[in-house]
N, C-alpha and C positions, 0 to 999 in steps of 0.2 A: 379344202375347207379353211376359211380364215378365222382368226380369233378377233375379239373385240379388244384392241390395245388402247388403253387409256393413257395417253401421253399428253402432259399439260404444256410442254414447251415444244414448239415446232422450230426446226432449224432452217433459217432462211436460205442458207447456202446448200443445205442438204435435206430437203423436206421429206425425202423417202426413207430416211434413217429410222430404223426400228430397234430400239435397245434390247439386247438379249434378256436382261432381267425383266423388263416389262412383258415381253413375250412369254417368258417362263411363268410369270405370275398370272397372266391371263389364262395360260394352259392349266395351271393349278386351280384357278377359280372354276374353270369349266369342269375339271375332274371332281371337285367338291360338290357339284350340283347334279352330276349325272352318274350313271352306272360305271363302276371302276373295278380295277383288279390290282392286286399287290405287285410291286416291282422293286427290285434291288439290283445294284450294279457295283462291283468292286474292281479297282485297278491295283494290281500288286507288283512290287519289285522283288527281286530275289533276296534283297537285304532285309526283308521284313516290313518295309514301308507299304501300307495299304490305305487307300482312300475309298470310302464306301458311301453311296447314297441309297436311301431306302424311302420310297414314297409311292403312293398309288398313282396309276395312270388310267387312261380311259379304257373301257372295254374294247379289245382290239378287233373291231369289225367295221365294215363299211367305211364311211367317211372319217372315222376316228383313226384309221391306220396311218394316214399321212401325218396327222398331228403327233401321234405317239412316236413315229419314226423320227420326225424332226426334233422333238424334245430329247429323245435318247441319243440320237446321232450327234447333235450339237453339244450336248452335255458331255458325252464321251470324248469328243474332240477337245473340249476344254480340259478335261481330266488328263488326257494323254500329254498335253503340252504344259500344263501347270504342274501336275504331280509327277508324271512319268511312270513307266512300268510297261511290261509286255504281256501280262496275263490278265485277261478280263473275265470275271465271273458275272453272269447275268441270270437272274431269276425273274421269270415272267413268261408271257406268251412265247411259245416256241417259234411261231412264224416271225415275230418281231426279232427274236434272237438271230434267226437265220438271215434276216434282212441286214441287220447291223454287221454280222460276221462277213457277209458277202461284200458289203460296202467297204469294209476295211481290209479286204483280202489283197493279195499281191496283184490282182487284176481288177480290183474294184475301183470305185470312184475316189476312194481315199488311199490309193496305193502309195502315194507320197508319204503319208503318215506311217504306213506299214513298213516301208523301206527305211525311213530315217529313224523312227523310234524303235521299231522292232529289230531290224537287221543292223543298222549302223551303231545304235547306242547299246542295245542289249544282246546283240549277236544272234537273234533268231526272229522269225516272223511273229507277229502278234498271235497269241494263243487265246481262243475263245472257249469258255466252259459254260455250258448250260446246267443249272442246278436248281435245287429247291431254295425257297426263301431262307430257311433255317441254316442252309449250308453256305451262304454267302459270307466270305471273311469279313471281320469287323475292322474298322479303321485302326491303324497303329502307326506310330512314328519312329524315326531314327535320327533325332537331332544331333548335330555335332558342332563343336566350337570351331571358329574360323578366325585366324589372324590375331591382331592385337599386339604383335611383337614390334617393339620400337628400338631395341638395343642395337648398337653398332652402326655400320655404314651400309645403307641399303639403297637399292634401285627398284623402282616400281614403274611398270608400263601399263598403258590402257590402249588397246587396239580397237579403233572404230572403223566404220566404212568410209569415212572421208578424211580422217586424220589419225595419227598415232601420238599419244601423249606419254611423256616420261618424267619421272621425278627422282631426285636424290635426297636422302635424309641422313642425318647424323644424330643418333640417340633421340629420334623423334622430331628433330627440328628440320624443317624443309630448307634445303640450301640451293635447290635448283628445280625448276619446272620448265618444260618446253613442249611445244605443239608443232608437229610437222604434217603438212598435208600429204595424203597419198590416196591412191584409188585402187584398192586391192581386189574388188569384186570380180573383175573379169581378166585379171592377170593369170596367165596359164603356166607360168614358170615358178615352181616352188622356191627356187633360189632367189627370185625377186623378193618374195615375202620374207625369207630368212634374212636377207641382207638388210632390208628395211628395219626389221626388229633389232638386229645386231647393231645397226647404226644408232638407233635411239638409246640402246643400253650403253654403248660406248660413249656417247655424248654426255650421258648422265654420270657415268663412271669417272669421266675426266674431271668432275667437280668434287670427287671424293678422294681421300688419301688411300683408300682400299675399298674393295667390295666384299661384304660379308654374306649378303643374301640378295636374291632377286625374286620379286613377285610380279605376277602378270594378271591383267584383267582383259578378257576378250569376249566378244559375242560368240555364243555357241555352247556346246556341251563338251566338257573336259572331265575325264576320269583318270586320276593318277597322272596328271599332266599330259595325257594322250588326247589328241583331237578326235572326237567322235563325229560331230557335225559342226560346221561353222560357215556362216555366210561369207566370211572373209576369204575362204578358199573355194568358193563355188566355181571359180573359173578353172580350177585344176582338173585335168583329165582324170577320169575314174582310175585308170591304170597306174597313175602316179600318186594317188592319194595315200594308199597304205604304205608304199615304200618311201615316200619323200615328205609327206605332210603329217601323218599320224603321230610321229615322234619328233616333230620339229622343235618342240620346247624341251624335250628330254635331251636332244642333241646340243642344246645351248650349254649344257654342263661340260661338254668337251672343251669349250673355250674358257669358261669361268670357274669350273670346279668349286661351286658354292651351292648351298641349298636353293632350289628353285621351286616355286609353287605357282601354278597358273590355274585360275578358276573362271567360271562364268562371270561376265561383267555385271550382271544383275545382282548377284550375291555380294559383289564388292560395293555396288551402289547402296544396297541395304545396310551393309556393315558401316559404310561411310556415314550414312544417315544416323544410325544408332549411336555412333561415336561422336559425330559433330553436334547432333541435337540432343544427345543424352536421353533418348526415348526408345522404349521397346514395348510391344512388338512394333516392327517397322517394315513397311514395304518401300523399296526404292524403285522409282520408275523413271528411267532415262529416255527422253524423247530426242533421238538423234537420227542417224542414218536408218535405224530401225527402232523398235520398242524393246528396250532391255529392262528386265524386271528381276529383282531379287527380294529376298525376305529373310528376316531374322525374327525368331520367336521372343517371348517375354524374357527368356534367359539369355538373349543375344546369341543364340545358336542358329545355324542354318538347318533347314529341315531335311535336306537331301532330295528335295523336289527339283524338277527341271526348271520351272519358272520361265519357260520360253513363251511368254504371253503374246509375242508377235504373231504366233500361229493360232492363238486361241480366239474363237469368234466372239465379237461383241455386238454385231449387227445382224439381225435375222431377216432383213428385207429380201425379196426375190431380186435376183440380178444385181447384187451389191458389188461394191468395188472389189476387184480380184487381186490377191497377192500373186505377183508374177512368178514367185519361186514355187509355191505349193499348188497354185492354180485354184485355191479355195476362195470363197467369197466371205466378206465381212470380218476378216481377221484383223487383230489389233494393229498390225504394222501399217495398215491404211488409215489409221485414226490417230496414232500417237507417234508420229515421226515426220521427217522431212517430206516423205511421200504424201502425208496428209496435207501439208502446206501446199505442195505442188498440185494436188488433186483439187483443193478448194480454191486455188487462185483464180482459175477462169470463172468460176461461179461468182467470185467477188468482183469481177470486172477487170482483173489484171491479165495482161498479155505479155508473155516473155518470148524472147527469141526462140525459135524452134530448136529443140535439142539442147537447150540450156540445162546443165546438170542440176539436180535437186539442191545441192549445197549452195549453188549460186542463186537459185530462185529464193531460197530461204534468206540469203543475205539481202536481196532486193526487198523482200517483205519486211525485214527488220529495219532497213533504211526508211521505208515508208511509215513504219510504226513510230520511229523516232520523230517523223514529221507530222505525227498525229493524223495519218491518212485513215479515214473511216473504213476503207476496204481492207486494210491490213488488220485493223481492230476486229473486223467481222470474222476473219480467219481464226484469230486467237480465241474469240468468243465461241466459235463453233467447236474448236478442239476442247475448250473448257466444258462445253455441254456434253461432248462425248465422254469426257472424264467423269463428270457428275453422274451420268447414267450408267457408267461402267463400274463405279465403285461398289454398288450393292451386288453386282454380278460377281466381281472378284471376292466380295465378302462372303459368298457361298463356299469359298475355299479357304480364305485367309481371315485372320483377325485384322480388321482394318483400322485399328486405333490411330495409327500414325502413318501418314503418306508423305514421302519425300519425293519431290519432282526435280529433275535436273536434265541436262543435255542441251544441245544447240538450240532446239526449238523453244526452250524456256528462257533463253538469254534475254536480258533487257526487260522492258515493260511487258512484253508478250507473256512472260511467265506469270506475272501478277494478274494479268487479265484472264489467263487460263484458270487460275485458282479462284478468282472472283466469280467467274461464270459457273465453275463446278460447284461452288458453295451455294450459289443461287438455285441450281438444279436440286441439290440435296435439301435445301430449306423448303422448297416448294413441293417436291415429289416424295422425299423421304425424311421428314422432319425429325423423327426419332433417331435415325442413323446419323443425321447431321450433327446431333448433340454429342456423339461419341467419336467422330472422326476429326483428327487434327491434321492440318496441312503444314508442311515444312518446306522451305525453299532456301537453299544455301546461298552464300554470297557468290558473286560472279566468278571469283577465282576457284572456289570449291566446285561450282557447277561444271567448270571446264576441266579442272585438274584434280579434283578431289578423289576420283577413282584411282588415278595413278599414284597419288600419295598414300591412299589406303592400301593399294596393292603392294606397296613396299613393305607393309607390315605382315604379309601373309606367311612368310617362311620363318620357322624357328632356326636360330643359328646353332649348329651342332656344338 
């Protein structure tokens, strides 16, 4: 059964796109006008962090079942990758509970999420608990301070899917930044990765009289400097991951013997935005090889959430673009990254050599944009529309007062076009929200190297 989605802007390059927020609002509108039942769902971490939603859903019968299942399953998927946690409490129809539990089981359709979030990050399969509405845990946070140390001689690195950046600072002054291309995704030798990281650190260290601390930013989930999951190491065989990758950053201390802190690149993006723009709360969204997101609250603290929005769905169409890693449809990586540019290029009338890597396709689009090619502009406008429609969806989880965008996709005039189109969508579709959301875009140097510089400030000197 379909919903009546009221979408005012049709995307010429992607007319089938159905924004998650508009779908959810249409579902809620239907719930408000028909027979409904109470529902609540909470996702909990062992450290006390809990995120809870509580709202009515349709009476779980006949044609309503598919709509309820889609609403709950997609919302849970977003909760898992935005907030994180491996214990899910659900109050509502038992049949719906069993369907969601089976979907996210070790052999269900979402087994990828069970394995990575449950087993890889939290050490056990996802646990589902059916309970009464009154017994669903309430939302609670566990915010922590991050970085801000500028004293001494520091090295910071930022590891992306197509390049690694490194910086050197002395008492907060940047004395060196460098960018080195690499292609880590399908390299199967852990030593290759380690040597590349060490090479960037050594090159930055050569610009300093000494090294007092090292900080790192990388895509993925890191707890106490341990690699839990990371697309950078997806080519490493499973049998080598625990023995040779899990402690790859801890092992750096053997060479440097200084404080080292490595965290998710999204959190460093948000911290960089809060520091460079002087605003909080702040979401930092980097559009590069993937979609990297971080968030700092009004007190400039990180929330302890995963913020892995690359896996969070933003498009609810049937047969939407598929994330090649998770196998799921409509996830953020296909809308806010180099992959989005490559996916939209044919629809814009651009043809590239078969097998051309995504970074090279992006470079070609950027060249065309410099030449005011309308096809390139259309690609950036489409990504901007995606962003405008996704902001209220993200706003169901985060305070969206300030949004900083950066990354390779936003370099040059393309970044300005993305924000212009996002603002147009907000003004037309969500005028009240548009009044409260401020956009920020760093200068070109900060876009490309700001994370590496901010990463240098992560570790306190003993």
